[in-house]
C-alpha positions in Angstrom: 17.5 -9.9 -62.9 15.7 -6.3 -62.6 12.6 -6.1 -60.8 9.3 -5.0 -62.3 9.7 -1.7 -60.5 13.4 -1.4 -60.9 14.7 2.2 -60.3 11.0 3.7 -59.9 10.5 6.2 -57.2 7.3 5.2 -55.0 5.2 6.6 -52.2 3.3 4.3 -50.0 1.1 5.5 -47.3 -0.2 3.4 -44.4 3.1 1.7 -44.5 3.5 1.0 -40.8 1.6 -2.3 -40.9 -0.5 -4.8 -42.8 -1.0 -4.2 -46.5 1.0 -1.2 -46.4 4.1 -3.0 -44.9 3.5 -6.1 -47.2 3.6 -3.9 -50.3 6.6 -2.0 -49.0 8.5 -5.3 -48.9 7.3 -6.3 -52.3 8.3 -2.9 -53.9 11.7 -3.2 -52.3 12.3 -6.6 -53.8 11.1 -5.1 -57.1 13.7 -2.6 -57.1 11.8 0.6 -56.1 13.0 3.6 -54.2 10.5 4.3 -51.3 9.1 6.9 -49.1 7.2 5.1 -46.5 4.5 7.3 -45.0 2.3 6.7 -41.8 1.2 8.5 -38.7 2.6 5.5 -36.8 6.2 6.3 -36.5 7.4 3.0 -34.6 5.8 0.9 -37.1 6.9 3.1 -40.0 10.5 2.7 -38.8 10.2 -1.0 -38.5 9.0 -1.2 -42.1 11.8 1.1 -43.1 14.3 -1.3 -41.4 12.8 -4.3 -43.3 13.0 -2.6 -46.6 16.4 -1.3 -46.3 17.8 -4.6 -45.0 16.3 -6.0 -48.3 18.6 -3.6 -50.0 16.3 -0.8 -50.9 16.8 2.9 -50.8 14.0 4.1 -48.5 13.1 7.0 -46.1 10.2 7.2 -43.7 8.0 10.4 -43.5 5.4 10.9 -40.8 2.2 12.1 -42.4 -1.4 12.7 -41.5 -3.0 12.2 -44.9 -6.1 14.3 -43.8 -3.9 17.5 -43.9 -3.1 19.1 -47.2 0.0 20.7 -46.1 1.3 17.4 -45.0 0.6 15.3 -48.0 2.3 18.1 -50.0 5.3 18.0 -48.0 5.3 14.2 -48.3 5.5 14.5 -52.2 8.1 17.2 -51.9 10.3 15.1 -49.7 10.2 12.2 -52.1 11.4 14.3 -54.8 13.9 16.2 -52.8 15.3 12.6 -51.7 15.1 10.7 -55.0 14.4 13.3 -57.8 11.1 12.5 -59.1 7.8 10.5 -58.4 6.9 7.6 -60.6 4.2 5.7 -58.6 2.2 6.0 -55.5 0.0 3.6 -53.4 -2.5 5.6 -51.4 -3.2 3.0 -48.8 -3.6 4.8 -45.4 -6.9 3.9 -43.7 -9.0 3.1 -40.7 -12.1 1.2 -40.1 -13.9 3.5 -37.5 -16.4 2.3 -35.0 -18.9 -0.3 -35.9 -22.7 0.7 -36.0 -25.6 1.0 -38.0 -26.4 4.4 -39.7 -28.5 5.8 -36.8 -26.0 4.9 -34.4 -23.0 6.3 -36.3 -21.7 9.4 -34.7 -20.8 12.7 -36.6 -17.3 12.4 -34.9 -16.9 8.9 -36.5 -18.1 9.8 -39.9 -16.0 12.7 -40.1 -13.0 10.9 -39.0 -13.5 7.9 -41.4 -14.2 10.3 -44.3 -11.3 12.5 -43.6 -8.7 9.7 -43.6 -10.1 7.2 -45.9 -11.6 9.5 -48.7 -10.3 13.1 -48.3 -6.8 11.7 -47.6 -6.8 9.6 -50.9 -7.9 12.9 -52.7 -5.3 15.0 -50.9 -2.5 12.5 -51.7 -3.5 12.2 -55.3 -3.5 16.1 -55.7 0.0 16.4 -54.9 1.1 13.4 -56.6 -0.8 14.3 -59.9 0.6 17.8 -59.7 4.1 16.3 -59.4 3.7 13.8 -62.1 2.2 16.5 -64.5 5.0 18.8 -63.9 7.6 15.8 -64.8 5.6 15.2 -68.1 6.8 11.6 -67.8 3.5 9.9 -66.8 3.0 7.7 -63.7 1.0 5.3 -61.9 -1.4 5.6 -58.8 -2.9 3.0 -56.9 -5.7 3.7 -54.3 -7.0 1.3 -51.7 -10.7 0.9 -51.9 -12.4 -2.5 -50.9 -15.0 -5.0 -51.7 -17.0 -2.8 -49.3 -16.3 0.1 -52.1 -18.3 -2.0 -54.7 -21.1 -3.6 -52.6 -23.2 -2.6 -49.4 -21.9 -3.8 -46.0 -24.2 -3.5 -43.0 -22.9 -1.8 -39.8 -20.2 0.4 -41.2 -21.7 3.2 -43.0 -18.8 5.7 -43.1 -16.3 3.0 -44.3 -18.5 2.0 -47.0 -19.3 5.6 -48.1 -15.8 6.3 -48.0 -14.4 3.2 -50.1 -17.2 3.8 -52.6 -15.8 7.3 -52.9 -12.5 6.1 -53.6 -13.6 3.6 -56.3 -15.5 6.6 -57.9 -12.6 9.1 -57.3 -10.2 6.7 -59.1 -12.4 6.4 -62.1 -12.8 10.2 -62.3 -9.0 10.7 -62.1 -8.6 8.1 -64.9 -10.7 10.0 -67.0 -8.9 13.3 -66.2 -5.2 12.1 -66.5 -5.4 9.3 -69.0 -4.2 11.7 -71.7 -1.1 12.5 -69.6 -0.2 8.8 -69.4 -1.0 8.9 -65.6 -2.6 5.7 -64.8 -5.1 5.3 -61.9 -6.4 2.4 -60.6 -7.6 0.9 -57.2 -7.5 -2.3 -55.4 -10.5 -3.7 -53.5 -9.4 -6.1 -50.9 -11.7 -8.7 -49.6 -10.9 -10.0 -46.1 -7.2 -9.9 -45.6 -5.3 -11.0 -42.5 -4.3 -7.6 -41.2 -4.2 -6.0 -37.7 -7.3 -4.1 -38.6 -9.2 -7.3 -39.5 -7.5 -9.2 -36.7 -9.5 -6.9 -34.2 -12.7 -8.2 -35.6 -11.7 -11.8 -35.6 -10.5 -11.6 -31.8 -13.9 -9.9 -31.0 -16.1 -12.4 -32.7 -15.4 -16.1 -32.1 -16.0 -18.1 -35.4 -15.9 -15.0 -37.7 -12.8 -16.2 -39.5 -14.4 -19.4 -40.5 -17.6 -17.7 -41.5 -15.7 -15.3 -43.8 -13.7 -18.3 -45.2 -16.8 -20.1 -46.2 -18.1 -17.1 -48.0 -15.1 -17.0 -50.2 -14.7 -19.3 -53.4 -11.2 -19.9 -52.4 -12.4 -20.8 -48.7 -9.6 -18.7 -47.0 -8.7 -15.3 -45.9 -6.1 -13.4 -48.0 -2.8 -12.3 -46.9 -1.4 -8.6 -47.2 1.2 -10.0 -49.6 -1.4 -11.0 -52.1 -2.7 -7.4 -52.2 0.9 -6.1 -52.6 1.5 -8.2 -55.4 -1.3 -6.8 -57.3 -0.4 -3.3 -56.3 3.1 -3.8 -57.6 1.8 -5.2 -60.9 -0.5 -2.2 -61.3 2.2 0.2 -60.7 4.5 -1.5 -63.3 4.8 -1.1 -66.9 3.4 -4.6 -67.4 -0.1 -3.2 -66.5 0.4 -0.3 -69.0 -3.1 -0.7 -70.5 -4.9 -1.2 -67.2 -6.6 2.1 -66.3 -9.6 3.5 -64.1 -10.2 0.0 -62.6 -11.3 -0.7 -59.1 -9.9 -4.2 -59.0 -11.3 -6.8 -56.7 -8.3 -8.9 -54.9 -10.8 -11.1 -52.8 -10.6 -14.7 -53.3 -13.5 -14.5 -55.8 -16.1 -13.1 -53.5 -17.3 -10.3 -55.8 -18.1 -13.6 -58.3 -20.6 -14.9 -55.8 
């Protein structure tokens, strides 16, 4: 039986670990041809081996999403390798250093915004331009966060960037819907990734505290985000557009 992404060409950034790796494996299972992108070459190549072992056609591309020339080259490589671009998951991101607004350094602010927000914009610029040139539509999913929908203390740059991603997603949906380019975002809650793992390891009892705040009473798994992304990129979500979608165990319902 064909997968829901059978034959589609997809770009996934932040593919070296966590949500990006899990999503890459799900896209491979669902039949996509993949360009996996990340700054981390070793982890990226590990993900590449996983998806190739699963039978997917895939390549790895090293990219700094905060640099326009590199995101443009990434899209060009996907087209050179597979002939077109059908969907993209702009997922690369960092958490930055913890601290309140008056403690956040300019260096930390600029770095987090450059990767988490400017990087999404630069990826979208190149992806949308390619999809417009093809005149066949497409689907783009960006990674925002529950922290892009509500305030969170102690991480001002991250919260600002993720709110920006949610807003950018809505703006793009208004601009490109007439071209059948659907743009949505996923807003993960606490997901068991290496990024969250650093926090859990540094603060004893934090996992239990987070789980208690979730209606499902547990943390999420990276694959649970990946399943949502695959659906949003598939034709099954053909009327879903401009949505920053919480995938958070029900936290936003509290």
